[in-house]
N, C-alpha and C positions, 0 to 999 in steps of 0.2 A: 910202351912207348916209355924213355925216360924222364922220369919226372920234372928233372929240369927243362927240356925240351917240350912237355906237355903244359907246364907253368907257362915259358915265355910264348906258346902259341897263346896258350888262354887267354895271355896279357895283352897280347893283340888284337886277341878278338873285342877287349873289354877297350882297349885305347883308340878301335878305330870306329866302335861305334859312342863311344863320347867326345870322341875329335867332332863326327859328326853333328852329335846332340849341339856342341859348345859353338859349333862356327856359325857364322853368318855371311861370308862370300862363298861363293860358290868352290873354289879351285880348292880351300881347306876341305869344305864336304866330300869334295872328289876322291882326297887323298885318305880321307877318313872311309869310305867305301870301299876305296884299293885295299886299304890296310887290313879291312875285314875280309875281305878274299883271300887274301895271300894267305891270311893265318888260319883260315880254315882248311885250304887245299893239304898243306900236310897230315891235317886228322882225319880227312875222307881216304887217303891213299894210305894208311899206316900197317892197314894189314896186308898189302902187296899182292892183294888178290887182282886178277884180270878185270872181274868185274867193278872192284874198286876204283883201279885205275884209269876205267874205262869214265866213269863218274866222275871222276875228279877231273879228267880231261872236257867232258862236257859240261862241267860245272865252269870251269875256267872260260871258254871258250864263249858259253853266256854272258857270262859276268862282263870278259873285256868286250864284248861287243857294244850291251847297255851301258859299260863305261865310258866306251868312244862314242856313242851317240851322245851322252848326256854331257860329255866336256867339248864336244863340238856344238852342242845345244845352248851351252853357257856361255861360248866363245860370241856365239851369233848373237846372241842377247846385248852382249857386252858392246857388240860391235853395231848395232841397232839402237841401244837404247842406252849407253854407255853406264851401263850399271853391272856389278859382281855382286851384288846383295841378294841374299836369297828370296827376299819378302818384297821386293822390287820385280819381278817379274809381270811387264805391262803387255810387251807384244804378245800377240798367240803362237807366233812359229814357235819360237823356242819354248815357250810354256807348253805347246803339245806334244814336243819333242822329248823333252824334260819329264812326263807326263809317263810317256809310251816306256824311256828309258828305266824308271824305276819300275813299270808295270812289269817290265822285263826282268828286271833283278829279282822283283818278288815271288813272280808267278803267275800273274792275273793274265786268264783269257783275253784275246785268244793266243797271248804269248807263254803259254802256261807249259809246252809239250816237251822240256827238259824235265820240270819238276818232277814228274813221275820214274822216270828212269834215272835221274841222277839216284832219289832215293833209296830205290830198289837195291842197287849195287853196294850201299854202304852201310854199317851197322847202326843199330835202333839208337847208340847215343849219339853217334853224330848227327844222325837223319834228326834227332830231338833240337838239336842246335842250329839246324839248319831250316827247319820247321817254327822257330821261336825267335832265337835271338837275331837270327841272318834278316829277319822282316823288318825289325826297330828300327835300324836308321832310314830304309828306305819311305817307310809309314811317317816317319817324323818328318822330313822331307815335302812328302806330299802333303801334309798337313800345313806347313808354311807359305807352301806356293799361294798366291792371290787366283783363284779360280773365277775371273767373271762369269763365265759358260759353265756351268759343272756338266753338261753334256756327257762329255767325255767320260766323266770318271763313271756316271750314273750306267753309261753303258758299256765299261768296264766291268762292271759290278753285278748287273746285268747277266753278262755272259758269263762271268765266272762262276755264279750261281747256279746257273743251266749247265754249263759244262761240268762244273765239280760233281753235280748231283748224276749227270748220263754218264761221266766216264768209270764212274766208281761201281756201277751197277753190274758189271760183268768182270769184276778182278777176283782172285785168289787169294793174292799176294796180299800180306796186311799195310807192307808199307806202301804198295802202290793205293791200297784204298786210302790208307791217311795221308797220301798226296794229292787227291783228288778231293777229301775230307778240305784238308788246307787251303785249296783253290776255293772251295765252297763258300768258306769261314772268311777268307778275304775278299771276296765279293761281298757278302753283308757289312763287313766294317766300311768297305770302299763308296757303297752306295750311300751312306748315311752321312759320309765325310764332309759336304760341302753345305751341309743343314745343320747337322749338329757335331760338330769336331770332338766335343766332351764324352756323348754316347758312341762314338768311334772307336774313342780311346776304352770304355768301360769295354766296348765288344772285344779290342783287344786283348786287355790283361784276363778276360774271361776265356778266352782262344788260349791261351797261354794255360793257364790252369788246366783247364779241358785235356789240350795236347799232352802236357807234361804228364797225369794222370796215365792216361793211354798209352804212351810209348814205356813208360817204368813198368805198368802192368803187363806189360807184352815183352820187356826185358827179365824182367823177374820170374815169367812163366818160358821164357826161352822157346817165344810163337813167332814163327814167320809167314805161316799161311792158315788160311780157315782150319784145316786137318789137325794142324798141330796146337791150334786155339782150342780147339772141339776137345783135345785132350788133357789140358791144362788143370783139370779140376783133379787128377790123379796125384798129382805136385804140390798144388798148392791151392787146395779146396776153398777159403775161405776168400781169397784176392778173385777165385774164379765166380765165386757169386757177385763180387761187386764189381764185375767187368761190365754183364748187364745194363748197370744202372749208370757206369762212366759213358756206355754206348749210347743210351738213352737219351743223356745228357747233351752230349755230342748234338744230336739230332734234334735238339730242341723241344721235346717232348715233356710237358709238363707231368707232375709238380717237381723237376729237377730244375737245376740252376742253369743250363743249357738254354730253357724256353727263356729268361728274360731279356735278353739282349736282342733276342728275334721279335719278343713281344713290343719292346721300345722302340724298336727301329720301325715295324708297318706302323705302329701309332704314329712316330713322327712324319713317317712318308704320307700318311694319310691326311695328316694335319697341311701339309706343303700340298694340298692336292693332288696327289701322284698315287690316287688309288690303283689304276691299270698297273703301275710297277711294282705296287707292295701285293697284288693279288699274283702278278707273277712269280716274283721270289718267294712267295708263301707256296706256291705250287710246285716250284722247283725243290725247296725244301723236301717235301715229300717223297723226291727221288732219293737225297740222302738219307733220309729217314728211312729208306728200306733196304741200303745194304748197311746201317747201324742194326738192324731188327734181323737181318741175317747175320751175323755177327753173334748177337745176342741170343738167338738162336741157335747157333752152333756150339755155344759155351754151356747153355744152361739147359737147351731140351733136346740134347742129342747124345749119344755114347758111341765113340769111336768105332770103328770093327775092330773084333780083334785077332790078333795075327801072331799065330804060335810061333813063327820063328825072328819076331822082331823084342828087342830088348825091353823091359819093364819099364818104364818110366821110372827113376828115385825121386822119393819127396824131398829134394834140397831145400834146406833152412838157410835162411840168409839174414845177418843184423843191419848189412846195407839200405839204405834209403826207408825204414821203416818210418820214419818220423814225417820228412817230408811228402810220401805217400799218403800215409793217413789224413794230413793236414789238406794235400790236393784235394784227396775224394770227396772230403769233409766239405769243401769251399763248392765241390763240383756236383755235389747234389743236393746243400740243404742252404742254399743263399735265396732261395725263390721267394721265400717271405718277407727280405729286405727290399725286392724290386719297388714296393711304393717309395720307401726314402731314398731309395737310388734315383729313382726319378723325378722326387721333391727337390733332390738335391744337383742333377742335371740343370734345371731349371733357373739355379743363381747363377 
């Protein structure tokens, strides 16, 4: 892609998200979300592959539907209450419609079916943008909405954790596995949002770091499925040794960083008297841990079958993204000792 075109599209992404962050009026927030959508669609279809065009079309139709529902809900709220302010959502009907529209934009279950198909059709860099940056604007809008009855957010979060765990069990494509991983992690941060918004923000930040490490690792090793991931040790031995640590941190296994948000969320849910919900999402996290362990096993403990007719993968060395990857992997694996300090800061 032309560097000027890429700069314009990335500026559009940044401007759309910033406009949504800065707006207190629903119409301006809707404009920011639409600018975000229009900026990423050319990035998704830049390779002119049929799968990429199909993924971009599915993404456009899904986001257009969510935007139409969001605009209709805000107009309904203005009609019923006379308010366009984001923090003045007092009527339950438009509030519920807006939450469902934002859930569709983020890919929360049961409105998640577009996310694995879209991620499977695009390249890893654009998939990283879709899994991280594109979640920011809807998440901030969800944070600002006053929820007198958090049942709908808890239900969406619980469904997302369960669906994200079950959906990734039988997958062999890494992008689909990461899509279901994204659904499960979004479920964790949505379920705690009504009770501790600061903890939800911490979970989102750590999810971004873990997802960035995972996507960049797969991109550098040129891995798109489990078989190619198992052969990555011939190209990047040191990075292949670190992949199991990243996977286990994504699964929330101590003593890695990914255990911190899950531990704090379960603790907060228990304090709120939601022991059954905490038990259900903890058991559902075991499903996600299973396919992370499956990826770790494929990288660390298996040798791909030798095929005499296939070309030997070369060890390709690159200087790109070494420092960001080193920093993100360090954060993704070594921050658990700071959990007591983090918990104390969240109480302030």
